[in-house]
C-alpha positions in Angstrom: -11.6 -14.4 18.2 -10.0 -13.6 15.1 -6.7 -11.4 15.2 -5.5 -8.8 12.5 -2.4 -9.5 10.9 0.8 -8.9 13.0 2.9 -5.7 12.7 5.6 -7.8 10.8 3.0 -9.2 8.6 1.6 -5.6 7.6 5.2 -4.7 7.0 6.0 -7.4 4.7 2.7 -6.9 2.7 3.5 -3.2 2.4 7.0 -3.9 1.1 5.7 -6.5 -1.3 3.2 -3.9 -2.7 5.5 -1.1 -2.8 9.1 -2.2 -3.4 10.5 0.7 -5.2 9.1 3.3 -2.9 10.4 1.2 0.2 13.9 1.0 -1.7 13.8 4.9 -2.4 12.7 5.6 1.1 15.6 3.7 2.5 18.1 5.2 0.1 16.9 8.8 0.8 17.4 8.0 4.8 20.6 6.4 4.1 22.1 9.3 1.9 20.7 11.9 4.5 22.1 10.3 7.5 25.3 9.6 5.7 25.7 13.1 4.9 24.7 14.3 8.5 27.5 12.0 9.8 30.1 13.0 7.4 29.5 16.8 7.8 30.3 16.2 11.4 33.7 15.2 10.6 35.9 18.5 10.0 39.0 17.0 8.5 37.2 16.0 5.1 36.9 18.1 2.2 33.3 18.5 1.0 33.6 16.4 -2.1 34.9 13.9 -0.1 32.1 13.8 2.2 29.4 13.8 -0.9 31.4 10.9 -2.2 31.3 8.8 0.9 27.6 9.6 1.4 26.8 8.3 -2.1 29.0 5.3 -1.4 27.1 4.5 1.7 23.7 5.0 0.2 24.8 3.0 -2.8 25.7 0.0 -0.4 22.4 0.5 1.6 20.4 0.5 -1.6 22.1 -2.8 -2.9 21.1 -4.3 0.5 17.4 -3.0 0.0 17.3 -4.5 -3.6 18.6 -8.0 -2.2 16.1 -7.8 0.6 13.3 -7.2 -1.7 14.5 -9.9 -3.7 14.1 -12.1 -0.9 10.7 -10.9 0.1 9.7 -11.5 -3.6 11.1 -15.0 -3.6 9.5 -15.8 -0.4 6.3 -14.5 -1.5 6.3 -16.5 -4.7 7.2 -19.8 -3.0 4.9 -19.6 0.0 2.4 -17.1 -1.0 1.2 -14.6 1.5 0.0 -17.3 4.1 3.7 -18.1 4.9 5.3 -21.5 4.8 2.8 -24.5 5.0 3.7 -27.0 7.7 1.2 -29.9 6.5 0.9 -30.5 2.9 
């Protein structure tokens, strides 16, 4: 019986097709959660909270772009079927 693609394969395919949307969603999630975390800390000024949130989101975006580049490299090297064990 033929099985459908695994959940990880489906997610990888979606990221390959929607790279910018994936990075944008990750950035939005990162900055939202960072603002929420920083707002719970009462000893910081609002401007510092926003700067920290932006820095956290920027680091997360760079990580997402590196991850997207790795997915693109993997996809170009092995194609959508994954690494070939036998030539």
